[in-house]
C-alpha positions, 0 to 999 in steps of 0.5 A, spaced: 215 087 149 209 088 145 203 087 150 196 088 147 198 093 141 191 091 138 188 087 143 181 090 141 174 088 143 169 088 138 163 091 141 155 092 139 153 096 145 158 102 146 156 108 142 149 107 141 147 106 148 145 111 154 151 112 158 149 115 165 155 119 168 157 118 174 158 111 173 156 105 178 162 100 181 160 094 184 166 095 189 165 102 191 159 106 195 158 113 195 157 118 200 150 121 199 153 128 203 158 129 197 154 132 192 154 129 185 156 134 179 149 135 177 147 137 184 152 143 183 152 145 176 145 144 174 146 138 168 149 131 168 156 130 165 155 128 158 149 132 157 152 139 155 159 142 155 161 144 162 163 152 162 169 153 166 165 157 172 161 151 173 167 147 174 170 151 179 163 151 182 164 144 183 171 144 185 169 149 191 163 145 193 167 139 194 173 142 197 168 145 202 165 139 204 170 133 204 176 132 208 180 129 202 180 135 198 183 142 198 183 147 192 187 152 190 188 157 184 195 157 181 194 162 175 190 167 172 189 167 164 190 173 160 182 174 160 182 173 168 179 166 168 182 162 174 186 156 173 185 151 179 187 145 182 185 140 187 189 136 192 186 129 193 189 124 198 187 121 205 185 125 211 191 123 214 195 125 209 192 132 209 193 133 216 201 132 215 201 135 208 206 140 208 211 135 211 210 130 206 211 135 201 218 137 204 220 129 204 218 128 197 222 134 195 228 131 199 227 125 193 230 130 188 234 134 193 238 129 197 236 122 194 242 119 197 238 120 204 232 117 201 232 109 203 228 104 200 225 103 206 223 110 207 220 111 200 216 105 202 212 109 207 211 115 203 205 116 198 207 118 191 205 124 188 201 125 181 199 131 177 193 129 173 192 134 167 186 135 163 184 139 156 190 143 155 186 144 148 180 148 150 176 144 144 178 137 147 173 138 152 172 131 155 178 131 159 175 136 164 168 133 164 172 126 166 176 130 171 170 133 175 167 125 175 174 123 178 173 128 183 166 126 185 169 119 185 175 120 190 171 125 194 165 121 195 167 113 194 167 108 199 171 102 200 178 099 199 179 101 192 178 108 194 182 107 201 188 105 197 188 110 192 188 116 197 193 113 202 198 111 197 197 117 193 197 125 193 193 127 187 194 134 184 187 134 179 188 140 174 181 140 171 182 145 165 189 147 163 186 152 158 180 156 161 180 161 155 180 156 150 175 152 153 170 157 154 170 160 147 169 153 145 163 151 150 160 157 149 160 156 141 157 149 142 152 150 147 150 156 144 149 153 137 145 146 139 138 145 139 134 142 144 135 135 140 142 135 138 144 133 131 150 129 129 151 132 122 158 135 121 155 140 117 151 143 123 154 150 126 155 146 133 160 142 129 164 148 126 167 153 130 169 159 127 176 161 127 180 161 131 176 155 134 177 153 142 184 150 141 188 155 143 189 160 149 187 168 148 193 170 144 192 163 140 198 159 143 198 152 143 199 151 151 201 144 150 208 146 146 209 151 152 211 147 158 218 148 156 219 156 154 213 158 159 211 164 155 204 164 157 201 165 164 197 159 164 204 155 163 207 159 168 202 157 173 202 150 172 210 149 171 210 153 178 205 148 181 209 142 178 216 144 181 212 146 188 210 138 188 215 135 184 211 129 182 213 122 180 207 122 175 204 127 170 198 125 166 196 129 159 189 128 157 187 130 150 182 128 144 184 126 137 180 125 130 173 122 131 174 116 127 180 114 131 179 110 138 183 111 144 190 112 145 195 111 151 202 111 151 207 108 150 208 111 143 213 110 137 219 107 140 224 110 135 221 117 137 223 118 144 228 123 146 235 120 148 235 124 154 229 120 157 231 114 161 230 107 159 227 106 166 222 111 164 220 108 158 219 101 162 214 104 167 210 107 161 210 100 159 208 097 166 202 102 166 199 100 160 196 094 162 192 098 167 189 103 162 187 097 158 184 093 163 179 099 165 178 100 157 176 093 157 171 093 162 167 097 158 169 094 152 172 100 148 177 099 143 184 102 144 191 102 141 198 104 143 205 104 140 203 106 133 202 114 134 205 120 137 212 121 140 216 123 146 221 127 143 220 135 144 220 136 152 215 142 151 209 137 151 205 135 157 206 128 156 214 129 155 215 134 160 215 130 166 220 125 163 226 130 163 224 131 171 224 124 174 217 123 173 213 119 168 209 122 163 203 119 159 199 121 154 191 120 153 188 121 146 180 120 145 176 120 139 173 127 139 165 128 138 167 135 139 159 136 139 154 132 143 154 127 138 157 126 131 158 122 125 164 117 125 166 111 120 164 107 126 157 110 127 155 116 132 160 118 137 157 121 143 160 126 148 158 122 154 162 116 151 168 120 150 168 122 157 167 115 160 173 113 156 177 118 159 175 117 166 176 110 166 183 110 163 184 115 168 182 110 173 187 105 170 192 110 171 190 110 179 190 103 179 197 102 176 200 108 180 198 104 187 200 098 184 207 101 182 208 106 187 214 104 190 217 103 183 215 110 181 218 113 188 225 109 187 225 111 180 224 118 182 230 118 187 235 114 182 234 119 177 237 124 181 242 120 185 245 118 178 245 126 175 252 126 177 254 120 173 250 123 167 254 130 168 261 126 168 259 123 162 257 129 159 263 133 155 260 139 156 261 141 163 258 148 163 255 154 159 257 161 160 252 166 158 255 173 156 251 179 159 254 184 156 251 183 149 244 182 148 243 183 156 235 183 156 235 176 152 240 173 156 236 175 162 230 172 159 234 165 158 236 165 165 229 166 167 226 161 163 231 156 165 230 158 173 223 156 172 225 149 171 230 149 177 236 150 173 242 153 178 245 159 175 251 162 178 255 169 178 262 169 177 267 169 183 273 172 179 274 174 172 274 169 166 277 168 159 273 165 153 276 164 146 279 171 147 274 174 151 275 176 158 269 177 163 269 180 169 264 179 175 257 181 173 259 181 166 257 173 165 254 167 169 255 160 169 250 154 168 254 148 171 252 141 168 254 138 174 247 139 178 241 135 179 237 138 173 243 136 168 239 132 164 234 137 163 240 142 161 242 137 156 235 136 153 235 144 152 242 147 151 245 141 146 245 142 139 243 135 135 244 133 128 244 125 128 237 122 129 234 115 130 228 117 126 227 122 121 219 123 123 217 128 128 210 129 131 213 136 133 220 140 132 226 136 132 230 142 135 229 147 140 236 149 143 235 155 148 241 159 147 240 159 140 233 161 140 234 167 145 239 169 140 245 170 146 252 169 146 254 163 150 260 158 150 260 151 152 265 150 157 269 143 156 273 144 163 269 144 170 267 151 172 267 150 179 273 155 180 269 160 177 262 159 181 260 165 185 254 165 189 247 162 186 242 167 183 236 165 186 232 169 181 234 173 175 231 180 175 231 184 168 236 190 169 241 194 165 237 200 163 241 206 164 241 214 162 248 216 161 250 224 161 244 227 165 239 232 162 241 233 154 241 240 151 240 237 144 238 230 144 238 223 147 241 217 143 238 210 144 243 204 141 239 199 138 242 193 142 236 191 147 230 187 146 225 192 148 228 198 144 222 197 140 217 198 146 221 204 148 221 207 140 214 206 140 213 210 147 217 216 144 213 216 137 206 215 141 208 221 145 209 225 139 216 226 139 219 225 132 226 221 132 231 220 127 234 213 125 242 213 124 244 209 118 251 210 119 256 209 125 258 215 128 261 218 135 258 223 140 260 227 146 257 224 152 259 227 159 265 230 156 267 223 153 267 221 145 263 215 145 262 210 138 255 209 136 253 204 131 248 205 125 241 204 128 242 208 134 235 212 135 236 220 136 231 223 140 231 231 139 230 235 146 226 240 142 221 238 137 221 242 130 214 241 129 211 248 131 204 245 134 208 240 139 207 241 146 212 237 148 217 240 153 225 238 154 223 236 161 217 232 158 223 228 154 227 227 159 222 224 164 220 219 158 227 217 158 228 216 165 221 212 165 224 207 159 230 206 161 227 203 168 221 200 164 224 197 158 232 196 160 235 200 155 241 204 155 240 212 153 246 217 152 245 225 153 249 229 148 249 237 148 251 238 141 249 235 134 256 236 132 259 229 132 267 228 132 266 222 127 261 220 122 254 224 120 252 229 124 245 228 128 241 232 123 245 229 117 241 228 110 241 221 110 238 219 117 231 217 116 225 221 120 221 215 123 213 215 124 209 211 128 207 205 125 199 203 124 199 196 124 194 191 122 195 183 121 190 179 117 186 174 121 181 169 120 179 164 115 185 162 111 190 164 116 194 160 121 191 162 128 198 160 131 201 165 126 197 170 128 197 169 135 205 169 135 205 176 132 199 179 136 203 177 142 209 180 140 207 186 138 201 187 142 203 184 149 211 184 149 212 191 145 205 194 148 204 197 140 197 197 138 195 192 132 189 191 129 186 184 127 183 185 120 179 179 117 183 177 111 177 178 106 174 183 102 180 188 102 179 194 099 182 201 100 177 204 105 179 198 109 186 198 108 187 206 108 187 206 116 194 202 116 201 204 114 204 197 116 200 190 114 203 183 116 201 177 113 202 171 118 203 164 116 197 162 112 194 160 106 190 166 104 184 162 101 179 167 102 183 172 098 181 173 090 184 177 085 180 183 087 183 183 094 190 182 091 189 188 086 187 192 093 193 190 096 198 192 090 194 199 090 195 199 097 203 198 097 203 202 091 201 208 095 206 207 100 204 201 105 209 196 108 207 189 107 210 184 111 209 177 110 211 171 114 213 163 112 207 161 108 204 167 107 211 169 103 209 163 098 202 166 097 205 173 096 210 170 090 205 165 087 199 171 087 204 175 084 204 181 089 211 182 087 216 179 082 220 174 086 221 166 085 220 160 089 225 155 088 223 148 085 223 143 089 226 136 087 222 131 085 223 124 089 222 117 086 216 114 089 216 108 085 217 104 092 212 099 096 206 102 099 208 101 106 214 106 105 210 112 102 209 115 109 216 114 112 219 116 105 215 123 104 215 124 111 223 124 111 223 130 107 219 135 111 222 140 116 218 140 122 222 145 125 230 145 126 235 151 127 239 154 121 245 159 120 243 165 116 248 171 113 245 178 115 246 184 111 246 188 117 247 194 114 240 194 112 235 197 117 231 190 117 238 187 120 240 193 125 242 191 131 244 184 129 251 181 127 253 178 120 250 171 122 244 169 126 241 162 128 234 162 125 228 157 126 225 154 120 219 149 118 217 148 111 220 146 105 218 153 101 225 156 099 226 163 095 231 164 090 235 170 091 232 177 089 235 181 083 232 187 086 238 192 089 240 190 096 234 186 097 237 180 100 237 182 107 238 174 110 240 168 106 242 161 108 249 160 108 253 154 104 253 150 110 246 152 114 244 146 119 246 148 126 241 143 130 235 139 128 233 134 122 233 136 115 234 131 109 240 131 105 236 133 099 232 139 103 239 141 106 242 141 099 236 145 096 236 150 102 243 152 101 244 160 099 237 161 098 233 167 101 231 168 108 229 175 108 227 179 102 226 187 103 225 191 097 222 198 095 215 197 090 213 203 087 212 208 093 211 202 098 215 196 101 215 189 101 219 185 106 218 177 106 220 172 111 221 165 109 221 163 116 217 165 122 221 170 126 216 170 132 215 162 133 212 160 139 214 167 143 220 164 145 224 165 139 227 172 142 233 172 138 229 173 131 223 178 134 228 184 133 228 182 125 220 183 125 220 189 129 225 192 125 221 191 119 215 194 123 218 200 125 224 201 120 219 199 114 220 206 111 227 207 112 230 204 106 
């Protein structure tokens, strides 16, 4: 049914008129003892942008007065800002809140016990979230208005909302990004605002306010949960298990207002038909409230519900219904658009009214939402029965830390993980108790497991708003097995939580050296600590055996040799200091270290052999600012600085010269166009490389490196498509050639230092259609796409043919320096743990070949 797709009111009074906020409603009176926003914050909503601290002040003030509101914190941002939420409901519900929460949890835990009659007596729970992108600020203002409306409002309409719902109002998903934005617009606006889009208020500097501190798009982080803001909100979501999730955004200034449903053909097949049906049933309520103020809107023609890491889609895989709002953004206090001046107050009013439409719909459809939530979990066993995969076995012997990080991520979403009850064999490999875990698909979160663990290559549509694949075991780079038989006989106790472990020092105190195999996720962090202490380690370039506690043990190439005694005459590090550091890093970084008492090896090169590289501490910078992708810079910054605890400088990508570059021996070019760099900058980079620098480029930066002739490599020419087609097919045909995000298999030369610690093939994530020809330089092709590369996700047949046997990683000497080019992004969104090691190898081993 296409209900009112473009049921649009033409209005002559909307954006030019003075809009007073809070609004007045004929059927609602307001308790004057409840302060209006301006009485606490010092300005009226819509007259300036509200800082995060002012939002918190207002929420705290209302919670301190109203018996309908309690407030709590659920996280702190990277910059230490509070993430808060208010629980808003009728005082009678507040008096019984814990009991109501436990009854609600029973809907998913014990759905068979929850009869229709029982559900009919319960309020439904709705999570209302606003402004995950910091510079899409109008949602937070609408949340403030909503709190006032519900706390101060009097009348039957308000009573019905409060009695029938428990509302979690989360006013600002991204306080760091919001304050970055708000401080800019408020600080660059005069007494009389201007709508001129060339004015400074309208032009935020890089990286803008969209992202959090480490420049992550938090609306892609609901699933991987890599950021503290996401961790807090996902924990809050599962604490309450709401039946509804609202996600309020902004879009381009020339648009109108969008509410879901989105494009029908782009719904994830794991999302139920009933969830889609409820989305359609809610739509008229949103439309009615926007019609009341004569605002234009649309539905079904944009956006999708495919990737479960977005707020509007995350609820769909948890028995909730997620809804996306998108309001045309003024960004500034007012802006010019193709429909005249668009004011901030107008944007806020639309968000507020659409949210009231949501509440109207939730009250009217309460029983349907509760029944759907119950039936979603009640039918989980049937869904699991139809699934050919009955469980997943995760190997803990190999890449233990990455495997445990995967388990922690899944447990964030209530996935049940079990120890082995006895040994099990999978594809010729035997696993004893403690060496593997099992995730059975027959559990309440069976749809979520399918939606995050499966590999998919067939799709109804060829266009995607975001990525088309995110198979988590592949992303984490773990050894795992699909189980086609029920694993019940092998299920031991359920793991309540997963703690990182596995670090161990074997052999006690060493007389000669400590050996650290390059096989754990945090090895780079440990190595940097060793280097930072002034110890000079060596990198083995061949496999060997060594004596440990009287036994001969085999070590692979890439093993780090940490000498007990330092040859440097100026060194003040004692053997006791070295031993203490080894004890510390096995505990903090979960690495394995072996003590040996002789440099003589039974097999392979001795520990002081001439072909082992002596490692030095990297001095790292990443180019940032205009011309670079904030996302790309943030992903590298977060990995190197936050995860691996290595200092990294964010260097402006302009006016490069030897004085600027000489402080660093390693320079990373993240994804970006590098439009600010001219021929002088390019020559400075060439000179820096020639003098011994290591240049690492990622994704589109690698294309720039080739096109601006920093190195003699070549792009594959893309095949031209025939676009002699009807105009209305252009978008679909051209869009189908995009690679929005899919997973491919890459052959690795794991004899090369950049691929140490990896097998001969590895899954890698790719976006974009720039393919690189294989290099003619000696042994430079560290990674190449296989002849049958697709593992999961969408790619057109044309692009798949182009990709085969092209370069994924090129690593080569150039003069006295090195150039390491990644065709793809090994640090994608912080959850592609499986390829982080390739980038860290490039940073730490860049001089080792």
